[in-house]
C-alpha positions in Angstrom: 3.1 -16.2 -25.1 0.1 -14.0 -25.8 0.0 -10.3 -24.6 -2.6 -11.0 -21.9 -0.4 -13.6 -20.2 2.7 -11.5 -20.6 1.0 -8.5 -18.9 -0.3 -10.8 -16.1 3.2 -12.1 -15.4 4.6 -8.5 -15.4 1.7 -7.5 -13.1 2.7 -10.3 -10.6 6.4 -9.2 -10.8 5.5 -5.6 -10.1 3.2 -6.6 -7.2 6.0 -8.7 -5.7 8.4 -5.8 -5.9 5.8 -3.4 -4.4 5.0 -5.7 -1.5 8.7 -6.3 -0.8 9.4 -2.6 -0.7 6.3 -1.6 1.1 6.8 -4.2 3.8 10.0 -2.5 4.8 8.3 0.6 6.2 7.6 -1.0 9.6 11.3 -1.5 10.1 12.2 2.1 9.0 9.4 3.6 11.1 10.9 2.3 14.3 14.0 4.6 13.7 12.1 7.7 12.7 11.2 9.9 15.7 7.9 11.3 14.5 4.3 10.3 13.9 3.0 7.9 11.3 1.1 10.6 9.4 4.3 12.6 8.8 6.2 9.5 7.6 3.3 8.7 5.2 3.1 12.2 3.9 6.9 12.1 3.2 6.4 8.7 1.3 3.7 10.1 -1.0 5.1 13.6 -1.4 8.5 12.1 -2.4 6.6 10.0 -5.0 4.9 13.2 -6.3 8.2 15.0 -6.6 9.8 12.1 -8.4 6.9 11.6 -10.8 6.8 15.4 -11.5 10.5 15.3 -12.7 10.0 12.0 -14.6 7.0 13.4 -16.5 8.9 16.6 -17.1 12.0 14.9 -18.4 10.0 12.6 -20.6 7.7 15.4 -21.8 4.6 13.5 -20.6 2.6 16.3 -19.1 0.6 16.4 -22.3 -0.7 13.0 -21.4 -1.7 14.3 -18.0 -3.7 17.2 -19.5 -5.3 14.8 -22.1 -6.4 12.3 -19.5 -10.1 12.6 -18.6 -10.4 13.0 -14.9 -12.9 10.8 -13.0 -14.0 9.8 -9.5 -12.1 6.5 -9.8 -8.8 8.4 -10.3 -9.6 10.5 -7.3 -10.6 7.7 -5.0 -7.6 5.5 -5.8 -5.3 8.3 -4.7 -7.4 9.0 -1.6 -7.2 5.4 -0.5 -3.5 5.1 -1.3 -3.0 8.0 1.2 -5.2 6.4 3.8 -3.6 2.9 3.5 -0.1 4.3 3.8 -0.9 6.5 6.8 -2.9 4.0 8.7 -0.4 1.2 8.2 2.6 3.3 9.4 0.5 4.4 12.4 -0.3 0.8 13.2 3.4 -0.3 13.1 4.0 2.2 15.9 0.9 1.1 17.9 1.0 -2.7 17.6 3.4 -5.5 16.8 4.9 -5.6 13.3 3.5 -9.1 12.7 0.0 -7.9 13.6 0.2 -4.8 11.4 1.7 -6.7 8.4 -1.0 -9.5 8.7 -3.9 -7.1 9.0 -3.0 -4.9 6.1 -2.7 -7.9 3.8 -6.3 -8.7 4.3 -6.9 -6.0 1.7 -7.0 -8.3 -1.3 -9.8 -10.3 0.3 -12.0 -7.2 0.4 -11.1 -6.1 -3.1 -11.9 -9.5 -4.5 -15.3 -9.5 -2.9 -16.0 -6.0 -4.2 -14.7 -6.7 -7.7 -16.8 -9.9 -7.9 -20.0 -8.1 -7.2 -19.4 -4.7 -8.8 -16.9 -5.3 -11.6 -18.1 -8.8 -12.4 -14.6 -10.1 -12.2 -14.7 -13.9 -12.2 -14.3 -15.6 -8.8 -12.9 -19.0 -9.8 -11.5 -22.0 -7.8 -8.1 -20.8 -8.8 -8.8 -17.4 -7.4 -10.0 -18.9 -4.1 -7.0 -21.2 -3.9 -4.6 -18.3 -4.6 -6.2 -16.2 -1.9 -6.1 -19.0 0.6 -2.4 -19.6 -0.2 -1.5 -16.0 0.1 -3.5 -15.7 3.3 -1.7 -18.7 4.9 1.6 -17.6 3.5 1.3 -14.2 5.2 0.5 -15.9 8.4 3.7 -17.9 8.1 5.9 -15.1 6.9 4.9 -12.6 9.7 5.2 -15.4 12.3 1.6 -15.6 13.4 1.6 -19.3 12.6 4.8 -21.1 13.6 5.8 -24.8 13.6 8.5 -26.3 15.8 9.3 -29.9 16.6 8.9 -29.2 20.3 5.7 -27.1 20.3 4.1 -28.2 17.1 1.8 -25.7 15.4 1.3 -22.5 17.3 -0.6 -19.3 16.6 1.0 -16.1 17.6 -1.4 -13.2 16.9 -0.9 -10.9 19.9 -4.4 -9.9 21.2 -3.0 -8.2 24.3 -5.5 -5.4 25.2 -2.7 -2.8 24.9 -2.6 -3.5 21.2 -6.3 -3.2 20.6 -6.2 0.3 19.1 -3.2 -0.6 17.0 -4.8 -3.7 15.7 -8.0 -1.7 14.7 -5.9 0.8 12.9 -4.0 -2.0 11.1 -7.4 -3.6 10.1 -8.6 -0.2 8.7 -5.3 0.0 6.7 -6.3 -3.4 5.2 -9.7 -2.0 4.3 -8.1 1.0 2.7 -5.7 -1.3 0.8 -8.6 -3.3 -0.5 -10.5 -0.2 -1.7 -7.4 1.1 -3.4 -7.0 -2.1 -5.4 -10.8 -2.0 -6.2 -10.9 1.6 -7.4 -7.6 1.1 -9.3 -9.5 -1.3 -11.6 -11.6 1.7 -12.8 -10.0 3.7 -15.7 -7.4 1.1 -16.6 -7.1 3.2 -19.8 -5.0 5.8 -17.9 -1.2 5.3 -18.5 0.6 4.1 -15.4 2.9 7.1 -15.1 -0.1 9.5 -15.3 -2.1 7.4 -12.8 0.9 7.3 -10.4 1.2 11.1 -10.6 -2.5 11.5 -9.8 -2.3 8.9 -7.0 0.6 10.7 -5.4 -1.2 14.1 -5.7 -4.4 12.9 -4.0 -2.6 10.7 -1.5 -0.5 13.7 -0.4 -3.5 16.0 -0.2 -5.5 13.4 1.9 -2.7 13.0 4.4 -2.1 16.8 4.3 -5.7 17.4 5.5 -5.0 15.3 8.6 -1.7 17.1 9.2 -3.7 20.4 9.3 -5.6 19.1 12.3 -2.8 17.0 13.9 0.1 19.4 14.3 3.2 17.2 13.6 5.9 17.0 16.2 9.4 17.2 14.6 11.2 18.2 17.8 12.7 14.7 18.3 14.0 14.3 14.7 17.8 14.1 14.7 20.1 13.6 11.7 19.7 9.8 11.7 15.9 10.1 11.8 15.9 12.5 8.8 18.2 10.1 6.9 15.9 7.2 7.6 12.8 9.3 6.7 14.2 10.3 3.3 15.4 6.7 2.6 12.1 5.3 3.6 10.2 7.9 1.5 12.1 7.0 -1.7 12.2 3.2 -1.2 8.9 2.4 0.5 7.1 5.4 -0.9 8.0 6.3 -4.5 9.3 2.8 -5.4 6.6 0.7 -3.7 3.6 2.8 -4.6 4.7 3.3 -8.2 5.1 -0.5 -8.7 1.7 -1.0 -6.9 0.0 1.4 -9.3 1.5 -0.4 -12.3 0.6 -3.9 -11.0 -3.0 -2.8 -10.2 -3.5 -1.8 -13.8 -2.6 -5.2 -15.2 -4.0 -7.5 -12.5 -7.5 -8.2 -11.4 -8.5 -6.6 -8.1 -8.3 -10.0 -6.4 
């Protein structure tokens, strides 16, 4: 197997791990008694702390200093922060199935952008893969169901009370697509260095919002703090590190 195919397989494996871990935040968020922006900040800040100690232990800060900084590195971190914040907010404002479906529209946007601006090939295989993933997401989150009694049913909840949450979830999908797109710039940056920068700028982005939206921690009990720390490590550091590695090896689509 040549190196390109090997990296592609590894990229798919890391993307699968990332999606699996990232998808769990909706379940965690239901047991954390604070706002989505606080949860998202914890997810990214935990990643920053973990990457700091990993780079320190492996003596990799020399690679950080040697890396040429660019707008692509900055924007991938900014959109990582936005996608994580908007998605967690949406899980608290709409149904989990709506939030999960709408964020995973992200690869559609990144594919379109990469086709026009990065000249990445849009082949029949790419189109078929996107369609399969899109339909698979519909099935997984329960928007499309099939039963012998009712046949094929569509369950996207368009109740007016979920309008704001659905819009936030859609914006999280746009941010996800832009993160994938900008991650394709500067693929020369090592994954650990890119992850460190992503966590830095994601934390700063969410931190700016927290400066204006004073977080309410008054309802946080011991169980909420336990769930927040667990979610931060699993769906924050773990999920976003794997996502950064995968986006280095895979095309934006």
